Short mmCIF file of the C-alpha atoms (twelve columns), coordinates in Angstrom:
data_MODEL
# 
_entry.id   MODEL 
# 
loop_
_atom_site.group_PDB 
_atom_site.id 
_atom_site.type_symbol 
_atom_site.label_atom_id 
_atom_site.label_alt_id 
_atom_site.label_comp_id 
_atom_site.label_asym_id 
_atom_site.label_seq_id 
_atom_site.Cartn_x 
_atom_site.Cartn_y 
_atom_site.Cartn_z 
_atom_site.pdbx_PDB_model_num 
ATOM 1   C CA . MET A 1   -3.310  65.030 -80.694 1 
ATOM 2   C CA . ASP A 2   -0.073  66.220 -82.213 1 
ATOM 3   C CA . GLU A 3   2.692   63.628 -82.309 1 
ATOM 4   C CA . GLU A 4   4.999   65.843 -80.256 1 
ATOM 5   C CA . ASP A 5   2.445   65.587 -77.433 1 
ATOM 6   C CA . TYR A 6   2.415   61.774 -77.421 1 
ATOM 7   C CA . PRO A 7   3.692   60.244 -74.190 1 
ATOM 8   C CA . THR A 8   7.146   58.723 -74.182 1 
ATOM 9   C CA . PRO A 9   7.431   54.933 -73.893 1 
ATOM 10  C CA . GLU A 10  8.525   55.385 -70.277 1 
ATOM 11  C CA . GLU A 11  5.428   57.490 -69.535 1 
ATOM 12  C CA . GLU A 12  3.236   54.884 -71.197 1 
ATOM 13  C CA . ILE A 13  4.743   52.039 -69.162 1 
ATOM 14  C CA . HIS A 14  4.294   54.025 -65.951 1 
ATOM 15  C CA . ARG A 15  0.620   54.639 -66.780 1 
ATOM 16  C CA . TYR A 16  -0.068  51.025 -67.767 1 
ATOM 17  C CA . GLU A 17  1.603   49.696 -64.635 1 
ATOM 18  C CA . SER A 18  -0.863  51.763 -62.596 1 
ATOM 19  C CA . HIS A 19  -3.774  49.725 -64.016 1 
ATOM 20  C CA . ASP A 20  -5.144  47.029 -61.733 1 
ATOM 21  C CA . ASN A 21  -5.305  44.218 -64.296 1 
ATOM 22  C CA . ASP A 22  -5.511  41.149 -62.081 1 
ATOM 23  C CA . VAL A 23  -6.629  38.231 -64.273 1 
ATOM 24  C CA . GLU A 24  -8.438  36.693 -61.266 1 
ATOM 25  C CA . ASP A 25  -10.465 39.866 -60.535 1 
ATOM 26  C CA . PRO A 26  -14.155 39.142 -61.282 1 
ATOM 27  C CA . ARG A 27  -14.782 42.825 -62.117 1 
ATOM 28  C CA . TYR A 28  -12.002 42.789 -64.711 1 
ATOM 29  C CA . GLN A 29  -13.300 39.512 -66.112 1 
ATOM 30  C CA . ASN A 30  -16.813 40.981 -66.313 1 
ATOM 31  C CA . PHE A 31  -15.438 44.036 -68.136 1 
ATOM 32  C CA . VAL A 32  -13.912 41.916 -70.917 1 
ATOM 33  C CA . SER A 33  -16.514 39.135 -70.976 1 
ATOM 34  C CA . PRO A 34  -18.455 40.591 -73.968 1 
ATOM 35  C CA . LEU A 35  -15.318 40.166 -76.094 1 
ATOM 36  C CA . VAL A 36  -14.804 36.631 -74.827 1 
ATOM 37  C CA . GLU A 37  -18.443 35.854 -75.683 1 
ATOM 38  C CA . LEU A 38  -18.016 37.259 -79.207 1 
ATOM 39  C CA . ILE A 39  -14.983 35.048 -79.774 1 
ATOM 40  C CA . THR A 40  -16.638 31.889 -78.452 1 
ATOM 41  C CA . LYS A 41  -19.719 32.633 -80.573 1 
ATOM 42  C CA . HIS A 42  -17.727 32.851 -83.813 1 
ATOM 43  C CA . PHE A 43  -14.673 30.626 -83.270 1 
ATOM 44  C CA . GLU A 44  -13.759 27.184 -81.981 1 
ATOM 45  C CA . PRO A 45  -11.078 26.274 -79.428 1 
ATOM 46  C CA . THR A 46  -8.981  24.837 -82.276 1 
ATOM 47  C CA . ASP A 47  -8.791  28.260 -83.968 1 
ATOM 48  C CA . LEU A 48  -5.689  30.313 -83.234 1 
ATOM 49  C CA . GLY A 49  -6.133  33.756 -81.698 1 
ATOM 50  C CA . LEU A 50  -3.936  36.689 -80.786 1 
ATOM 51  C CA . ASP A 51  -4.480  38.931 -77.765 1 
ATOM 52  C CA . PHE A 52  -2.891  42.077 -79.222 1 
ATOM 53  C CA . GLY A 53  -1.981  44.664 -76.587 1 
ATOM 54  C CA . SER A 54  -2.643  42.263 -73.746 1 
ATOM 55  C CA . GLY A 55  -1.172  44.594 -71.129 1 
ATOM 56  C CA . THR A 56  0.046   43.618 -67.690 1 
ATOM 57  C CA . GLY A 57  -2.724  41.065 -67.147 1 
ATOM 58  C CA . PRO A 58  -3.886  39.127 -70.219 1 
ATOM 59  C CA . VAL A 59  -7.326  38.355 -68.789 1 
ATOM 60  C CA . ILE A 60  -8.939  37.617 -72.168 1 
ATOM 61  C CA . THR A 61  -6.261  35.026 -72.871 1 
ATOM 62  C CA . LYS A 62  -6.773  33.457 -69.450 1 
ATOM 63  C CA . MET A 63  -10.566 33.327 -69.803 1 
ATOM 64  C CA . LEU A 64  -10.371 31.772 -73.271 1 
ATOM 65  C CA . GLU A 65  -7.615  29.324 -72.309 1 
ATOM 66  C CA . ASP A 66  -9.826  28.226 -69.400 1 
ATOM 67  C CA . GLN A 67  -12.339 27.207 -72.105 1 
ATOM 68  C CA . GLY A 68  -9.705  25.328 -74.122 1 
ATOM 69  C CA . TYR A 69  -8.845  28.077 -76.623 1 
ATOM 70  C CA . GLU A 70  -5.318  28.661 -77.905 1 
ATOM 71  C CA . LEU A 71  -3.992  32.222 -78.027 1 
ATOM 72  C CA . ASN A 72  -0.721  34.006 -78.383 1 
ATOM 73  C CA . VAL A 73  -0.197  37.268 -76.550 1 
ATOM 74  C CA . TYR A 74  1.581   40.360 -77.719 1 
ATOM 75  C CA . ASP A 75  2.160   43.635 -75.965 1 
ATOM 76  C CA . PRO A 76  4.961   46.013 -76.970 1 
ATOM 77  C CA . PHE A 77  5.753   46.722 -73.309 1 
ATOM 78  C CA . PHE A 78  4.845   43.598 -71.324 1 
ATOM 79  C CA . ASP A 79  4.884   40.660 -73.776 1 
ATOM 80  C CA . ASN A 80  7.151   41.894 -76.541 1 
ATOM 81  C CA . HIS A 81  7.640   38.762 -78.624 1 
ATOM 82  C CA . PRO A 82  7.572   40.083 -82.201 1 
ATOM 83  C CA . GLU A 83  7.790   36.578 -83.668 1 
ATOM 84  C CA . VAL A 84  4.068   36.116 -82.904 1 
ATOM 85  C CA . LEU A 85  3.384   39.001 -85.306 1 
ATOM 86  C CA . ASP A 86  4.703   36.861 -88.178 1 
ATOM 87  C CA . LEU A 87  1.904   34.302 -87.790 1 
ATOM 88  C CA . LYS A 88  -1.603  34.231 -89.267 1 
ATOM 89  C CA . TYR A 89  -4.596  34.164 -86.937 1 
ATOM 90  C CA . ASP A 90  -8.225  33.157 -87.129 1 
ATOM 91  C CA . TYR A 91  -9.051  36.081 -84.854 1 
ATOM 92  C CA . ILE A 92  -7.341  38.951 -83.105 1 
ATOM 93  C CA . VAL A 93  -8.695  40.684 -80.017 1 
ATOM 94  C CA . SER A 94  -7.606  44.137 -78.835 1 
ATOM 95  C CA . CYS A 95  -9.280  45.351 -75.673 1 
ATOM 96  C CA . GLU A 96  -8.780  49.025 -74.848 1 
ATOM 97  C CA . VAL A 97  -5.788  49.183 -77.208 1 
ATOM 98  C CA . ILE A 98  -6.600  51.053 -80.413 1 
ATOM 99  C CA . GLU A 99  -6.894  54.417 -78.662 1 
ATOM 100 C CA . HIS A 100 -3.174  54.027 -77.872 1 
ATOM 101 C CA . PHE A 101 -2.136  53.567 -81.524 1 
ATOM 102 C CA . HIS A 102 0.434   56.179 -82.551 1 
ATOM 103 C CA . ASN A 103 0.132   55.157 -86.216 1 
ATOM 104 C CA . PRO A 104 -3.424  53.852 -86.591 1 
ATOM 105 C CA . TYR A 105 -3.315  53.268 -90.346 1 
ATOM 106 C CA . GLU A 106 -0.155  51.170 -90.152 1 
ATOM 107 C CA . GLU A 107 -1.350  49.324 -87.062 1 
ATOM 108 C CA . PHE A 108 -4.752  48.445 -88.541 1 
ATOM 109 C CA . GLU A 109 -3.014  47.365 -91.733 1 
ATOM 110 C CA . GLN A 110 -0.732  45.103 -89.699 1 
ATOM 111 C CA . LEU A 111 -3.661  43.578 -87.808 1 
ATOM 112 C CA . ARG A 112 -5.581  42.984 -91.040 1 
ATOM 113 C CA . ASN A 113 -2.564  41.329 -92.662 1 
ATOM 114 C CA . MET A 114 -2.183  38.927 -89.722 1 
ATOM 115 C CA . LEU A 115 -5.689  37.531 -90.230 1 
ATOM 116 C CA . LYS A 116 -6.406  34.329 -92.107 1 
ATOM 117 C CA . PRO A 117 -9.198  34.306 -94.710 1 
ATOM 118 C CA . ASN A 118 -12.551 34.455 -92.859 1 
ATOM 119 C CA . GLY A 119 -10.751 35.920 -89.853 1 
ATOM 120 C CA . ALA A 120 -12.085 38.554 -87.490 1 
ATOM 121 C CA . LEU A 121 -10.854 41.489 -85.469 1 
ATOM 122 C CA . PHE A 122 -12.583 42.108 -82.125 1 
ATOM 123 C CA . LEU A 123 -12.075 45.516 -80.525 1 
ATOM 124 C CA . LYS A 124 -13.123 47.357 -77.406 1 
ATOM 125 C CA . THR A 125 -12.813 51.119 -77.107 1 
ATOM 126 C CA . ASP A 126 -15.035 54.038 -76.178 1 
ATOM 127 C CA . PRO A 127 -16.109 55.675 -79.446 1 
ATOM 128 C CA . TYR A 128 -16.601 59.408 -79.544 1 
ATOM 129 C CA . SER A 129 -19.894 60.781 -80.787 1 
ATOM 130 C CA . GLU A 130 -21.310 64.253 -81.236 1 
ATOM 131 C CA . ASP A 131 -23.676 63.909 -78.275 1 
ATOM 132 C CA . LEU A 132 -20.699 63.758 -75.881 1 
ATOM 133 C CA . ASP A 133 -19.181 66.851 -74.323 1 
ATOM 134 C CA . PHE A 134 -15.562 66.314 -75.376 1 
ATOM 135 C CA . HIS A 135 -14.171 68.577 -72.638 1 
ATOM 136 C CA . ALA A 136 -15.987 66.554 -69.962 1 
ATOM 137 C CA . TRP A 137 -15.425 63.152 -71.597 1 
ATOM 138 C CA . TYR A 138 -13.427 60.983 -69.189 1 
ATOM 139 C CA . TYR A 139 -11.791 58.955 -71.955 1 
ATOM 140 C CA . LYS A 140 -9.729  61.823 -73.346 1 
ATOM 141 C CA . SER A 141 -8.179  62.485 -69.924 1 
ATOM 142 C CA . ASP A 142 -5.883  59.463 -70.128 1 
ATOM 143 C CA . GLU A 143 -2.649  60.872 -71.568 1 
ATOM 144 C CA . THR A 144 -1.933  57.568 -73.319 1 
ATOM 145 C CA . HIS A 145 -5.184  57.813 -75.313 1 
ATOM 146 C CA . VAL A 146 -3.844  59.554 -78.390 1 
ATOM 147 C CA . PHE A 147 -6.445  58.627 -81.008 1 
ATOM 148 C CA . PHE A 148 -10.231 58.546 -80.764 1 
ATOM 149 C CA . TYR A 149 -12.692 56.801 -83.038 1 
ATOM 150 C CA . HIS A 150 -16.143 57.835 -84.174 1 
ATOM 151 C CA . PRO A 151 -18.574 55.057 -85.157 1 
ATOM 152 C CA . LYS A 152 -18.195 56.249 -88.770 1 
ATOM 153 C CA . THR A 153 -14.437 55.645 -88.493 1 
ATOM 154 C CA . PHE A 154 -15.081 51.920 -88.155 1 
ATOM 155 C CA . GLU A 155 -17.087 51.999 -91.392 1 
ATOM 156 C CA . TRP A 156 -14.052 53.585 -93.060 1 
ATOM 157 C CA . ILE A 157 -11.710 50.972 -91.531 1 
ATOM 158 C CA . LYS A 158 -14.004 48.216 -92.825 1 
ATOM 159 C CA . GLU A 159 -13.860 49.571 -96.368 1 
ATOM 160 C CA . GLU A 160 -10.197 50.629 -96.378 1 
ATOM 161 C CA . PHE A 161 -8.837  47.311 -95.127 1 
ATOM 162 C CA . GLY A 162 -11.174 44.968 -96.999 1 
ATOM 163 C CA . PHE A 163 -13.384 43.645 -94.238 1 
ATOM 164 C CA . SER A 164 -16.702 42.259 -95.462 1 
ATOM 165 C CA . SER A 165 -18.801 43.162 -92.441 1 
ATOM 166 C CA . LEU A 166 -18.824 45.309 -89.347 1 
ATOM 167 C CA . GLN A 167 -20.801 44.971 -86.136 1 
ATOM 168 C CA . GLN A 168 -20.839 47.750 -83.553 1 
ATOM 169 C CA . ASP A 169 -22.466 47.353 -80.169 1 
ATOM 170 C CA . GLY A 170 -21.497 50.306 -78.026 1 
ATOM 171 C CA . ARG A 171 -17.864 49.799 -77.071 1 
ATOM 172 C CA . HIS A 172 -17.563 46.437 -78.861 1 
ATOM 173 C CA . ILE A 173 -16.566 46.433 -82.510 1 
ATOM 174 C CA . SER A 174 -16.251 43.322 -84.682 1 
ATOM 175 C CA . LEU A 175 -14.740 43.368 -88.171 1 
ATOM 176 C CA . PHE A 176 -15.051 40.218 -90.279 1 
ATOM 177 C CA . LEU A 177 -13.229 39.260 -93.486 1 
# 
């Protein structure tokens, strides 16, 4: 997508506010539970996490805090506290966020630089692959989705930003230092 076609911040806020992101909704919790399980598999409650792009309802934060985990939240529209971006984290989770990045290189670089040694980045997005009919693909119809990722893109991100390993399981991507 050309930058001149990106939605304005006001258009983005309007779209995000239309999402039904109730942290108590069992369907929403089920949707994000694979990310929560990845975090609890690899990290302890004493490790510090960041829910980056937490949106209007930081359900991942709530689910992890219910298990004793400590997280900060950051969202440029709904939890804009840039001081949390100056900290170092054991892990960062971004659920349905990276497709909204207007400057993916800079944003991945920022996320990587916020990780402690042996840290991890947990992502959820819908990768594009050649077997999909792009014109019929539902994911491209959201006007705030301005960047799409192919599974090979995550291999490039791993190499470019110095991650030691990558795990891809459908929509769930884990990058480890």
